[in-house]
PASEBA-1860 file (N, C-alpha, C; in nm, 3 decimals):
! residues 109
1> MNIIGKNI> -17.492/-4.383/4.990/-17.547/-4.330/5.114/-17.663/-4.420/5.158 ~ -17.666/-4.455/5.286/-17.774/-4.538/5.337/-17.893/-4.452/5.375 ~ -18.004/-4.518/5.409/-18.128/-4.444/5.440/-18.112/-4.356/5.563 ~ -18.038/-4.405/5.663/-18.019/-4.325/5.785/-17.942/-4.197/5.753 ~ -17.834/-4.211/5.680/-17.756/-4.094/5.641/-17.837/-3.997/5.557 ~ -17.916/-4.053/5.466/-18.000/-3.969/5.379/-18.100/-3.890/5.464 ~ -18.163/-3.958/5.559/-18.261/-3.890/5.645/-18.195/-3.783/5.731 ~ -18.077/-3.812/5.782/-18.006/-3.714/5.864/-17.969/-3.592/5.779
9> RQLRQKNG> -17.923/-3.617/5.658/-17.889/-3.505/5.568/-18.012/-3.420/5.541 ~ -18.126/-3.484/5.514/-18.249/-3.409/5.487/-18.290/-3.325/5.607 ~ -18.279/-3.383/5.727/-18.313/-3.308/5.848/-18.218/-3.189/5.866 ~ -18.091/-3.212/5.842/-17.992/-3.103/5.855/-18.024/-2.991/5.756 ~ -18.050/-3.027/5.631/-18.079/-2.927/5.530/-18.211/-2.856/5.558 ~ -18.309/-2.930/5.608/-18.439/-2.871/5.643/-18.422/-2.762/5.749 ~ -18.327/-2.782/5.841/-18.299/-2.684/5.945/-18.204/-2.574/5.899 ~ -18.147/-2.590/5.779/-18.056/-2.490/5.727/-17.921/-2.490/5.796
17> WSQGEVAK> -17.882/-2.606/5.850/-17.755/-2.617/5.922/-17.648/-2.678/5.834 ~ -17.525/-2.636/5.856/-17.410/-2.696/5.788/-17.370/-2.822/5.864 ~ -17.286/-2.903/5.801/-17.233/-3.020/5.870/-17.155/-2.976/5.993 ~ -17.084/-2.867/5.981/-17.005/-2.815/6.092/-17.091/-2.777/6.212 ~ -17.206/-2.713/6.183/-17.296/-2.674/6.293/-17.352/-2.797/6.365 ~ -17.391/-2.898/6.289/-17.446/-3.020/6.350/-17.336/-3.092/6.428 ~ -17.218/-3.102/6.369/-17.107/-3.169/6.437/-17.077/-3.100/6.570 ~ -17.077/-2.968/6.570/-17.051/-2.893/6.693/-17.158/-2.921/6.798
25> RLQISIPA> -17.284/-2.925/6.757/-17.394/-2.952/6.850/-17.387/-3.095/6.904 ~ -17.334/-3.188/6.823/-17.319/-3.327/6.867/-17.186/-3.349/6.939 ~ -17.102/-3.247/6.939/-16.969/-3.252/7.001/-16.882/-3.362/6.939 ~ -16.885/-3.365/6.805/-16.797/-3.455/6.729/-16.731/-3.374/6.619 ~ -16.632/-3.433/6.553/-16.564/-3.362/6.445/-16.652/-3.359/6.320 ~ -16.622/-3.264/6.234/-16.695/-3.254/6.107/-16.676/-3.381/6.024 ~ -16.553/-3.434/6.011/-16.536/-3.558/5.935/-16.615/-3.675/5.994 ~ -16.624/-3.681/6.127/-16.700/-3.790/6.191/-16.848/-3.778/6.155
33> FSKIETGI> -16.901/-3.655/6.158/-17.042/-3.637/6.121/-17.063/-3.665/5.972 ~ -16.970/-3.621/5.891/-16.981/-3.645/5.747/-16.987/-3.795/5.717 ~ -16.908/-3.874/5.790/-16.907/-4.019/5.770/-17.040/-4.081/5.813 ~ -17.103/-4.026/5.916/-17.235/-4.074/5.956/-17.336/-4.042/5.847 ~ -17.331/-3.919/5.797/-17.427/-3.874/5.698/-17.412/-3.947/5.564 ~ -17.291/-3.983/5.529/-17.269/-4.053/5.402/-17.279/-4.204/5.416 ~ -17.295/-4.252/5.539/-17.311/-4.395/5.560/-17.180/-4.471/5.569 ~ -17.069/-4.402/5.572/-16.938/-4.468/5.583/-16.922/-4.528/5.722
41> TDINISRL> -16.972/-4.457/5.823/-16.964/-4.504/5.961/-17.102/-4.546/6.007 ~ -17.110/-4.664/6.068/-17.235/-4.707/6.128/-17.261/-4.623/6.252 ~ -17.386/-4.604/6.281/-17.425/-4.519/6.393/-17.475/-4.608/6.507 ~ -17.432/-4.577/6.630/-17.479/-4.657/6.743/-17.607/-4.595/6.800 ~ -17.670/-4.668/6.890/-17.800/-4.627/6.941/-17.793/-4.495/7.016 ~ -17.692/-4.478/7.098/-17.684/-4.354/7.175/-17.665/-4.233/7.084 ~ -17.584/-4.249/6.979/-17.565/-4.138/6.884/-17.695/-4.113/6.806 ~ -17.766/-4.220/6.771/-17.893/-4.206/6.701/-17.992/-4.129/6.787
49> DQIADLFE> -17.999/-4.162/6.915/-18.087/-4.089/7.008/-18.047/-3.942/7.017 ~ -17.916/-3.917/7.022/-17.865/-3.780/7.032/-17.906/-3.700/6.907 ~ -17.894/-3.761/6.791/-17.931/-3.693/6.666/-18.081/-3.669/6.660 ~ -18.159/-3.768/6.702/-18.305/-3.754/6.703/-18.345/-3.638/6.795 ~ -18.282/-3.631/6.911/-18.311/-3.521/7.005/-18.275/-3.386/6.944 ~ -18.160/-3.381/6.878/-18.116/-3.256/6.817/-18.217/-3.205/6.715 ~ -18.267/-3.296/6.631/-18.361/-3.256/6.526/-18.507/-3.263/6.570 ~ -18.528/-3.301/6.697/-18.662/-3.310/6.754/-18.754/-3.400/6.673
57> VSTLEIIS> -18.701/-3.520/6.641/-18.778/-3.623/6.572/-18.759/-3.754/6.647 ~ -18.836/-3.854/6.612/-18.818/-3.985/6.674/-18.705/-4.059/6.601 ~ -18.646/-4.154/6.671/-18.543/-4.235/6.607/-18.602/-4.313/6.490 ~ -18.729/-4.348/6.500/-18.795/-4.420/6.391/-18.798/-4.337/6.263 ~ -18.816/-4.207/6.278/-18.817/-4.120/6.160/-18.680/-4.118/6.092 ~ -18.576/-4.134/6.170/-18.441/-4.132/6.113/-18.409/-4.264/6.043 ~ -18.456/-4.376/6.099/-18.417/-4.506/6.042/-18.515/-4.560/5.940 ~ -18.629/-4.494/5.922/-18.732/-4.544/5.831/-18.723/-4.481/5.693
65> EDGEIQRS> -18.761/-4.561/5.596/-18.768/-4.508/5.460/-18.889/-4.418/5.448 ~ -18.889/-4.331/5.346/-19.000/-4.238/5.327/-19.133/-4.311/5.325 ~ -19.227/-4.261/5.404/-19.361/-4.317/5.405/-19.374/-4.448/5.481 ~ -19.267/-4.497/5.537/-19.272/-4.626/5.604/-19.343/-4.618/5.739 ~ -19.338/-4.503/5.803/-19.402/-4.488/5.934/-19.548/-4.449/5.909 ~ -19.632/-4.550/5.902/-19.773/-4.522/5.878/-19.860/-4.557/5.997 ~ -19.813/-4.647/6.080/-19.891/-4.680/6.199/-19.827/-4.611/6.318 ~ -19.903/-4.592/6.420/-19.847/-4.530/6.539/-19.788/-4.638/6.629
73> YNPEEITV> -19.677/-4.610/6.688/-19.609/-4.703/6.776/-19.637/-4.661/6.919 ~ -19.666/-4.757/7.004/-19.690/-4.720/7.143/-19.556/-4.713/7.216 ~ -19.551/-4.636/7.322/-19.424/-4.616/7.395/-19.364/-4.746/7.448 ~ -19.448/-4.840/7.492/-19.395/-4.967/7.543/-19.323/-5.044/7.433 ~ -19.381/-5.044/7.315/-19.320/-5.114/7.201/-19.185/-5.051/7.167 ~ -19.180/-4.922/7.168/-19.054/-4.851/7.138/-18.950/-4.883/7.245 ~ -18.991/-4.885/7.371/-18.899/-4.917/7.480/-18.843/-5.057/7.464 ~ -18.929/-5.153/7.431/-18.885/-5.291/7.411/-18.786/-5.300/7.295
81> LKSKLASQ> -18.817/-5.232/7.185/-18.728/-5.236/7.069/-18.594/-5.170/7.099 ~ -18.595/-5.059/7.172/-18.469/-4.994/7.210/-18.386/-5.085/7.299 ~ -18.454/-5.154/7.389/-18.385/-5.247/7.478/-18.320/-5.360/7.398 ~ -18.392/-5.412/7.301/-18.336/-5.519/7.216/-18.215/-5.468/7.138 ~ -18.225/-5.347/7.085/-18.113/-5.289/7.011/-17.992/-5.269/7.102 ~ -18.017/-5.220/7.222/-17.907/-5.199/7.317/-17.841/-5.331/7.353 ~ -17.921/-5.434/7.370/-17.868/-5.567/7.401/-17.780/-5.618/7.287 ~ -17.824/-5.599/7.165/-17.746/-5.641/7.049/-17.616/-5.563/7.041
89> EEEIIKLQ> -17.621/-5.435/7.071/-17.501/-5.352/7.069/-17.401/-5.400/7.175 ~ -17.452/-5.436/7.293/-17.364/-5.488/7.398/-17.299/-5.618/7.353 ~ -17.374/-5.703/7.287/-17.321/-5.830/7.238/-17.210/-5.805/7.134 ~ -17.231/-5.709/7.048/-17.129/-5.674/6.948/-17.002/-5.627/7.016 ~ -17.016/-5.544/7.118/-16.900/-5.494/7.191/-16.825/-5.608/7.256 ~ -16.897/-5.703/7.315/-16.833/-5.819/7.377/-16.756/-5.900/7.273 ~ -16.817/-5.919/7.157/-16.751/-5.996/7.050/-16.627/-5.922/6.999 ~ -16.636/-5.791/6.987/-16.521/-5.714/6.943/-16.407/-5.727/7.044
97> KKVIDLYE> -16.440/-5.723/7.173/-16.338/-5.738/7.276/-16.275/-5.877/7.267 ~ -16.356/-5.977/7.242/-16.306/-6.113/7.231/-16.207/-6.125/7.113 ~ -16.241/-6.063/7.002/-16.153/-6.064/6.885/-16.021/-5.996/6.918 ~ -16.027/-5.884/6.986/-15.906/-5.811/7.024/-15.821/-5.896/7.118 ~ -15.885/-5.959/7.217/-15.812/-6.045/7.310/-15.745/-6.161/7.238 ~ -15.816/-6.222/7.144/-15.757/-6.333/7.068/-15.640/-6.285/6.981 ~ -15.656/-6.168/6.923/-15.548/-6.111/6.843/-15.424/-6.089/6.930 ~ -15.445/-6.033/7.048/-15.333/-6.008/7.140/-15.268/-6.140/7.182
105> EIRNK> -15.349/-6.240/7.204/-15.295/-6.372/7.243/-15.209/-6.431/7.132 ~ -15.256/-6.420/7.009/-15.180/-6.470/6.894/-15.053/-6.389/6.875 ~ -15.062/-6.261/6.889/-14.947/-6.172/6.871/-14.837/-6.198/6.975 ~ -14.877/-6.235/7.095/-14.781/-6.259/7.202/-14.716/-6.398/7.194 ~ -14.762/-6.483/7.106/-14.702/-6.618/7.093/-14.587/-6.618/6.996
END
């Protein structure tokens, strides 16, 4: 289990919710949520924001190891970091599309 999954599990248990209850609130299947919590599935930024909102915590609290958040982050810094993460996610999506296109091109030859 990765740190993000561990933190999400702790937040879920702290609220006394089952995986099913959280999955329903996130509008995903129980197996999909279980995979996020166990670290089998990587979590994207929008889902991370959704989970943070659900548990009423910051995304930093979800992705940080225990005790790692010791300094306060200003909103501008958080906005810049979120923007950088979103940009990286867009780049990954573009690369995935490129791989799929290349696969289709090879398959059609």
